[in-house]
C-alpha positions in Angstrom: 96.7 -77.5 -5.3 93.4 -78.2 -6.4 92.3 -79.7 -3.0 93.8 -76.7 -1.5 91.8 -74.2 -3.6 88.8 -76.3 -2.9 89.3 -76.2 0.8 89.6 -72.5 0.7 86.1 -72.2 -0.5 84.7 -73.3 2.7 85.6 -70.2 4.5 84.6 -67.9 1.7 81.1 -69.6 1.7 80.9 -69.5 5.3 81.8 -65.6 5.2 78.8 -65.1 2.8 76.4 -67.2 4.9 77.1 -66.3 8.3 76.1 -62.5 8.0 72.9 -63.8 6.1 72.2 -66.2 8.8 72.2 -63.4 11.3 70.1 -61.3 9.0 67.5 -63.8 8.9 67.7 -65.1 5.4 66.8 -69.0 4.8 69.3 -71.7 4.1 68.7 -72.1 0.3 69.0 -68.1 -0.2 72.5 -68.5 1.7 73.3 -71.2 -0.5 72.7 -69.7 -3.7 74.7 -66.4 -2.4 77.7 -68.5 -1.7 77.4 -70.3 -4.9 76.8 -66.7 -6.7 80.3 -65.4 -4.9 82.1 -68.3 -6.5 80.6 -67.7 -9.9 83.1 -65.3 -11.3 86.1 -67.9 -10.5 86.4 -69.3 -13.6 86.5 -66.2 -15.6 89.5 -65.1 -13.1 91.1 -68.4 -13.3 91.5 -68.0 -17.0 92.8 -64.4 -16.9 95.2 -65.5 -14.4 96.2 -68.4 -16.3 97.2 -66.3 -19.4 99.0 -63.5 -17.3 100.9 -66.4 -15.9 101.8 -68.0 -18.9 103.1 -64.7 -20.4 105.1 -63.8 -17.4 106.1 -67.0 -15.3 107.5 -64.6 -12.5 103.8 -63.6 -11.6 102.9 -67.1 -10.2 104.3 -66.5 -6.5 103.1 -63.2 -6.3 99.7 -64.2 -7.4 99.5 -67.0 -4.6 100.8 -64.5 -2.1 98.3 -62.0 -2.8 95.3 -64.8 -2.8 96.6 -66.2 0.5 96.9 -62.9 2.1 93.3 -61.9 1.0 92.1 -65.1 2.4 93.8 -64.8 5.7 92.9 -61.2 6.0 89.1 -62.1 5.5 89.6 -64.6 8.0 91.2 -62.7 10.6 89.2 -59.6 10.2 85.7 -61.2 9.6 85.4 -64.8 10.9 87.7 -65.0 13.9 86.3 -62.0 15.8 82.6 -63.5 15.3 83.8 -66.8 16.0 85.3 -65.8 19.7 82.4 -63.1 20.4 81.0 -65.7 23.1 84.1 -66.2 25.4 82.7 -69.2 27.2 82.7 -71.2 23.6 86.2 -70.9 22.6 87.1 -74.6 22.2 84.9 -75.2 18.9 86.7 -72.3 16.9 90.1 -73.0 18.5 89.8 -76.8 17.2 88.7 -75.7 13.8 91.4 -73.3 13.3 94.2 -75.7 14.6 92.5 -78.7 12.8 92.4 -76.7 9.4 96.1 -75.5 9.8 97.1 -79.2 10.5 95.3 -80.4 7.3 96.8 -77.6 5.2 100.5 -78.1 6.7 99.9 -82.1 5.9 98.9 -81.4 2.5 102.1 -79.2 1.9 104.3 -81.9 3.2 102.5 -84.6 1.4 102.3 -83.0 -1.9 105.6 -81.1 -1.6 103.8 -77.8 -2.9 
């Protein structure tokens, strides 16, 4: 589970860095902006933990909400930008399929 959460932080940070790159910001500023977007996560994790401890039925719904939020971000923001240049479709497609394969393998291996 921790590995899956860590892996999902990659597109989250990328979704911050890509627009900043297009706007002309430097790599260090992009990096720290991506780090800053993850800073509130520990606070949210504690709140979520306390909520799930009180009501165990919230866990599946919170996972579904988090997954839906990440998938919508990818579908709305990242995929259209990745496929803007119609001549260069192999890289984004390989990344998409590779990421899906890794997550499916982790699901099967870890029994999550």
